[in-house]
C-alpha positions as CSV (number, residue, x, y, z in Angstrom):
1,M,-1.6,-37.1,-43.7
2,S,1.1,-35.1,-41.9
3,G,1.0,-31.8,-39.9
4,I,-1.9,-33.2,-37.7
5,T,-2.2,-31.5,-34.1
6,F,-4.5,-32.7,-31.4
7,R,-6.3,-30.8,-28.7
8,Q,-9.3,-30.9,-26.5
9,A,-12.3,-29.4,-27.9
10,T,-14.1,-26.2,-26.2
11,G,-17.4,-24.7,-26.4
12,Q,-16.3,-22.6,-29.2
13,D,-15.9,-26.0,-31.4
14,T,-19.3,-27.1,-31.1
15,E,-20.7,-25.9,-34.6
16,A,-17.6,-27.5,-36.4
17,V,-17.7,-30.8,-34.4
18,V,-21.5,-31.3,-35.0
19,D,-20.9,-30.8,-38.6
20,L,-17.9,-33.0,-38.7
21,V,-19.8,-36.0,-36.9
22,Q,-22.8,-35.5,-39.1
23,S,-20.9,-35.3,-42.3
24,A,-19.1,-38.6,-41.4
25,Y,-22.0,-40.7,-40.5
26,R,-25.3,-39.4,-41.9
27,G,-26.8,-37.8,-45.1
28,D,-25.5,-37.6,-48.6
29,R,-22.1,-36.0,-47.6
30,S,-21.3,-39.1,-45.5
31,R,-21.6,-41.3,-48.7
32,A,-18.0,-39.7,-49.8
33,G,-16.5,-41.9,-47.2
34,W,-16.7,-45.5,-46.1
35,T,-17.9,-45.0,-42.4
36,T,-21.4,-43.9,-43.6
37,E,-24.4,-45.1,-41.4
38,A,-26.7,-43.5,-44.0
39,D,-28.3,-46.9,-45.0
40,L,-28.9,-47.9,-41.6
41,V,-30.1,-44.7,-39.8
42,E,-31.1,-41.3,-41.0
43,G,-31.6,-37.9,-39.4
44,Q,-28.8,-36.6,-36.9
45,R,-25.9,-38.1,-35.2
46,I,-25.5,-35.6,-32.7
47,D,-26.5,-32.1,-32.1
48,A,-25.1,-29.2,-30.2
49,P,-26.8,-29.6,-26.8
50,M,-25.9,-33.4,-26.9
51,L,-22.3,-32.5,-27.7
52,L,-22.1,-29.7,-25.0
53,E,-23.6,-32.2,-22.6
54,V,-20.9,-34.8,-23.5
55,M,-18.0,-32.1,-23.1
56,Q,-19.4,-31.3,-19.6
57,R,-19.3,-35.0,-18.2
58,P,-16.5,-35.6,-15.5
59,R,-13.5,-37.2,-16.8
60,T,-14.6,-36.9,-20.6
61,I,-12.9,-34.9,-23.3
62,V,-13.7,-34.4,-27.2
63,L,-10.3,-34.8,-28.9
64,L,-9.9,-32.7,-32.1
65,A,-7.5,-33.5,-34.8
66,E,-6.5,-30.4,-37.0
67,A,-4.6,-29.7,-40.0
68,D,-5.4,-26.1,-40.9
69,T,-9.0,-26.8,-40.2
70,L,-10.8,-29.6,-38.2
71,V,-10.3,-33.2,-39.8
72,G,-11.4,-35.5,-37.2
73,C,-12.7,-36.0,-33.7
74,C,-13.3,-38.6,-31.0
75,E,-14.9,-38.6,-27.5
76,L,-12.8,-40.2,-24.7
77,S,-14.1,-40.8,-21.2
78,A,-12.7,-42.5,-18.2
79,Q,-14.9,-45.3,-17.0
80,Q,-15.8,-46.0,-13.4
81,D,-13.4,-49.1,-13.2
82,G,-10.7,-46.6,-13.1
83,R,-8.6,-48.5,-16.0
84,T,-10.8,-48.4,-19.0
85,A,-11.3,-45.6,-21.6
86,Y,-14.4,-45.2,-23.6
87,F,-13.7,-44.3,-27.2
88,G,-16.5,-42.9,-29.3
89,M,-18.0,-40.2,-31.6
90,F,-15.0,-41.1,-33.8
91,A,-15.2,-39.0,-37.1
92,V,-13.0,-38.3,-40.0
93,R,-13.9,-36.0,-42.7
94,P,-15.4,-38.2,-45.6
95,E,-13.2,-37.0,-48.2
96,L,-10.3,-37.6,-46.2
97,Q,-11.2,-41.2,-45.2
98,G,-8.8,-43.9,-46.2
99,A,-5.4,-41.8,-45.9
100,G,-4.4,-43.0,-42.5
101,L,-6.0,-40.1,-40.5
102,G,-8.2,-42.4,-38.5
103,D,-4.9,-44.5,-37.4
104,Q,-3.4,-41.2,-36.2
105,I,-6.6,-40.2,-34.4
106,L,-6.8,-43.7,-32.7
107,C,-3.2,-43.6,-31.6
108,A,-3.4,-40.1,-30.2
109,A,-6.6,-41.1,-28.4
110,E,-4.8,-44.1,-26.8
111,Q,-1.9,-41.8,-25.7
112,W,-4.3,-39.4,-24.3
113,A,-6.4,-42.0,-22.3
114,I,-3.2,-43.5,-21.0
115,E,-1.5,-39.9,-20.0
116,L,-4.8,-38.5,-18.6
117,W,-6.3,-41.5,-16.8
118,S,-3.5,-44.0,-16.9
119,A,-6.1,-46.3,-18.8
120,S,-5.0,-49.9,-19.6
121,T,-7.8,-50.8,-21.7
122,M,-9.9,-49.0,-24.6
123,R,-13.5,-49.9,-25.0
124,L,-16.0,-48.8,-27.8
125,V,-19.4,-49.9,-29.3
126,T,-20.3,-50.0,-33.0
127,I,-23.5,-51.1,-35.0
128,H,-23.3,-54.9,-35.6
129,L,-23.8,-54.6,-39.5
130,R,-20.7,-52.5,-40.0
131,S,-18.5,-55.4,-41.2
132,E,-16.1,-52.9,-42.7
133,V,-15.7,-50.7,-39.5
134,I,-15.5,-53.8,-37.3
135,A,-12.6,-55.2,-39.5
136,W,-10.8,-51.9,-39.3
137,Y,-10.9,-51.9,-35.5
138,E,-10.0,-55.8,-35.3
139,R,-7.0,-55.0,-37.4
140,R,-6.0,-52.5,-34.7
141,G,-6.1,-54.9,-31.9
142,F,-9.8,-54.4,-30.8
143,R,-11.5,-57.7,-29.8
144,R,-15.4,-58.4,-29.1
145,T,-16.3,-58.4,-25.5
146,G,-19.4,-60.6,-26.1
147,A,-21.4,-57.6,-24.9
148,T,-24.3,-56.1,-26.8
149,H,-26.3,-53.1,-26.4
150,R,-29.7,-52.1,-27.8
151,F,-29.8,-49.4,-30.2
152,P,-31.6,-46.3,-28.9
153,Y,-34.7,-46.8,-30.8
154,G,-37.3,-44.1,-30.1
155,D,-34.8,-41.4,-29.3
156,D,-34.5,-39.3,-32.5
157,R,-31.5,-37.4,-31.1
158,Y,-29.5,-40.4,-32.2
159,G,-31.4,-40.6,-35.5
160,R,-34.3,-42.6,-37.1
161,P,-33.1,-46.4,-37.9
162,L,-34.1,-47.6,-41.1
163,R,-34.1,-51.3,-39.8
164,D,-35.5,-52.8,-36.8
165,D,-32.6,-55.2,-35.9
166,L,-29.9,-52.8,-35.1
167,T,-27.7,-53.6,-32.1
168,L,-24.5,-52.2,-30.8
169,V,-21.6,-54.7,-30.4
170,E,-18.8,-53.7,-27.8
171,F,-15.2,-54.3,-28.5
172,E,-12.0,-53.6,-26.4
173,K,-8.3,-53.4,-26.5
174,S,-5.4,-53.7,-24.1
175,L,-3.1,-50.4,-24.1
176,I,-0.4,-52.2,-22.3
177,S,2.4,-53.0,-24.4
178,T,3.8,-56.4,-24.1
């Protein structure tokens, strides 16, 4: 997809970002794409207060991808070690998935992390059962760190798991060209 521009989200973007993230991961709309979590978790992925809290964190931005309208987004935050950027809340409109837009957003996110914080590493987490998503990240240079995190069971702000065995696996990628 061409003609994509990138910018940092503001509070005025809250409703559109929440809708985008929800449509990419949860509910029937998410089934139009391949990143759906609808068979693993139901309910919300994020709400307006959660998004605003993310956007108010120090050294954190929500990066928007636009082509006339909002087509994708991600969260970027500088980690305490001073060299790692966290990449999360990655969403592409379901009907546009599979057209290379995710690659463009990931590349832009890497560049923003380097330019904003001189990041040399990018880290992310995803649900361990999402083999297609994991394979996508691995094809783009991400490798498992060996770290796992408990899914936030009991916190409906992150949805209601449909399974009792969900864990989050951590991946990272060097941003330094060799």
